[in-house]
C-alpha positions as CSV (number, residue, x, y, z in Angstrom):
1,M,-1.5,-12.3,20.1
2,V,-1.0,-8.2,19.6
3,N,2.9,-7.6,19.3
4,I,2.8,-4.5,21.7
5,A,6.2,-3.6,20.4
6,F,5.5,-3.7,17.0
7,V,2.4,-1.2,17.9
8,R,4.4,1.3,19.9
9,D,7.0,1.2,16.9
10,L,4.2,1.8,14.5
11,G,2.5,4.5,16.4
12,T,6.1,6.3,16.7
13,V,6.3,6.1,12.7
14,L,2.9,7.7,12.1
15,D,3.6,10.2,14.7
16,T,6.9,11.0,12.9
17,Y,5.8,10.9,9.3
18,A,2.2,12.1,9.7
19,G,1.8,13.8,12.8
20,R,-0.6,13.2,15.8
21,H,-3.8,14.1,14.0
22,A,-3.2,13.8,10.0
23,P,-5.7,10.5,8.4
24,V,-3.7,7.6,7.4
25,F,-4.7,5.4,4.4
26,D,-4.5,1.4,5.1
27,M,-4.3,-1.0,2.0
28,T,-3.7,-4.0,3.9
29,N,-7.4,-4.4,6.2
30,S,-5.5,-3.8,9.5
31,L,-8.5,-1.5,11.1
32,G,-7.9,-2.9,14.5
33,Y,-4.2,-1.6,14.5
34,F,-4.7,1.7,12.8
35,Y,-8.2,3.2,13.5
36,Y,-8.5,1.1,17.1
37,L,-5.2,0.6,18.6
38,L,-3.3,3.6,17.3
39,A,-6.3,6.0,17.3
40,R,-5.8,7.1,13.4
41,R,-8.3,8.7,11.4
42,P,-8.8,7.2,8.5
43,G,-8.0,8.7,5.2
44,T,-11.2,7.9,3.5
45,R,-14.8,6.1,4.2
46,F,-13.3,3.0,2.7
47,V,-11.8,1.7,6.1
48,H,-11.4,-1.9,4.4
49,I,-10.4,-1.9,1.1
50,S,-12.7,-4.9,-0.2
51,M,-15.0,-2.1,0.0
52,A,-13.8,-0.6,-3.1
53,E,-13.6,-3.6,-5.4
54,P,-15.5,-2.2,-8.3
55,P,-13.8,0.5,-10.7
56,F,-16.3,3.1,-9.9
57,A,-15.7,2.6,-6.0
58,Q,-12.3,2.6,-6.4
59,E,-12.7,6.2,-7.9
60,M,-14.8,7.4,-5.0
61,L,-12.0,6.2,-2.9
62,I,-9.2,8.0,-5.1
63,N,-11.4,11.1,-5.1
64,E,-11.6,10.9,-1.1
65,L,-7.5,10.4,-1.0
66,K,-7.5,13.6,-3.2
67,H,-9.3,15.7,-0.7
68,T,-7.8,14.2,2.4
69,R,-4.0,13.6,1.4
70,P,-2.8,11.5,4.1
71,P,0.9,11.9,4.6
72,V,1.1,8.1,5.1
73,V,-0.5,5.2,3.5
74,I,0.2,1.2,4.4
75,F,0.6,-0.2,1.0
76,D,1.0,-3.6,1.6
77,G,2.0,-6.1,4.5
78,R,2.4,-9.7,5.7
79,A,1.9,-9.4,9.6
80,I,-1.2,-8.0,10.4
81,G,-4.7,-7.5,8.5
82,L,-5.7,-9.1,5.2
83,P,-3.3,-8.1,2.4
84,E,-4.5,-10.7,0.1
85,W,-7.6,-13.1,-0.1
86,D,-7.7,-15.3,-3.0
87,G,-4.0,-15.7,-3.4
88,I,-4.3,-11.7,-5.2
89,R,-2.7,-8.9,-3.3
90,N,-4.7,-5.9,-2.4
91,N,-2.7,-3.7,-4.1
92,V,-3.1,-5.8,-7.3
93,R,-6.9,-6.5,-7.0
94,H,-7.6,-2.3,-6.5
95,Y,-5.3,-1.5,-9.5
96,L,-6.7,1.8,-9.9
97,V,-6.0,3.1,-6.1
98,S,-2.7,1.3,-6.5
99,Q,-1.9,3.5,-9.5
100,Y,-3.0,6.8,-7.7
101,L,-0.9,5.6,-4.6
102,L,2.2,5.0,-6.5
103,D,1.8,8.4,-8.7
104,G,1.6,10.1,-5.3
105,W,3.5,8.3,-2.3
106,Q,6.8,6.8,-2.4
107,P,8.1,3.7,-0.2
108,L,9.3,5.0,3.0
109,L,10.1,2.0,5.0
110,V,8.9,-1.7,5.9
111,L,8.5,-2.4,9.5
112,N,7.7,-5.7,10.6
113,G,6.5,-6.8,7.1
114,E,4.1,-3.4,6.8
115,L,5.3,-1.2,3.6
116,L,4.6,2.5,4.3
117,M,4.7,5.1,1.9
118,L,4.9,8.9,2.3
119,R,3.6,11.5,-0.3
120,R,6.1,12.4,-2.4
121,D,5.8,16.3,-1.4
122,L,7.1,15.2,1.9
123,M,9.9,13.1,1.2
124,A,12.6,15.7,0.6
125,A,12.0,17.4,4.2
126,R,11.1,14.0,6.0
127,P,12.4,13.8,9.3
128,A,15.2,10.7,10.2
129,L,13.9,7.4,11.2
130,P,12.5,7.8,15.1
131,P,14.2,5.2,17.6
132,M,12.2,2.2,17.3
133,N,12.5,-1.5,19.3
134,V,13.1,-3.2,15.9
135,P,15.1,-1.5,13.1
136,A,13.1,-0.9,10.0
137,S,14.0,-1.6,6.2
138,T,14.9,1.3,4.1
139,T,16.4,-0.3,1.2
140,D,15.0,-2.1,-1.8
141,L,11.6,-1.3,-0.8
142,W,10.1,-1.0,-4.4
143,F,10.2,-4.7,-4.7
144,S,9.7,-5.6,-0.6
145,S,6.1,-6.9,-1.4
146,P,5.4,-10.4,-2.1
147,Q,4.9,-11.6,-5.7
148,C,1.2,-11.6,-6.5
149,N,0.1,-15.1,-7.5
150,W,-2.1,-14.5,-10.7
151,G,-2.7,-18.1,-11.1
152,S,-4.3,-18.8,-14.2
153,V,-6.1,-15.2,-14.6
154,P,-3.9,-14.0,-17.2
155,N,-5.2,-16.8,-19.5
156,F,-8.8,-14.8,-19.3
157,L,-7.3,-11.3,-20.2
158,G,-7.3,-9.9,-23.4
159,S,-4.8,-7.6,-24.7
160,R,-4.5,-5.4,-27.8
161,P,-1.2,-4.6,-29.4
162,R,-0.6,-1.0,-29.4
163,G,2.1,1.0,-32.1
164,R,4.1,-1.0,-34.5
165,S,4.7,-4.8,-34.4
166,I,7.3,-6.9,-36.4
167,D,7.0,-10.9,-36.8
168,I,10.2,-12.5,-35.7
169,P,10.9,-15.8,-37.2
170,V,11.3,-18.9,-34.7
171,T,13.4,-21.8,-35.4
172,S,13.6,-24.8,-33.1
173,L,17.1,-26.3,-32.6
């Protein structure tokens, strides 16, 4: 069931911060909401983030974002779309895209569980929050996303130490 009040609020927020015609980029796989119900123009040809899983595809997506420069990015979510599968959040699975977005966009608000980010160069002159049916959260946004469930994946990741290291003796009590 579609929450009409939420869709209206989402449209109001996008109109306020991205204008009516600027592209938006969605990392939550919520195509039906952003590109159909709200008739927003996708920020890249990768309308479903899963289309950019291998690193070379992530680089292609990043190059398109450099060109389109969407004012608003839907970085993570809880209520709509498919923000994770196999227990790994999209913003972790697509780490190159996420790093690019985190470098160039900043959290703006969480609306009904969806984290929207605004391009950094627009933050200083951003308009005030528009009136909404449900108030948006605007505090503690950097850590508003759910914790990633890496499971046993880190057991298979290699790491090479960099820089100086020291040995620290450990004794049992």
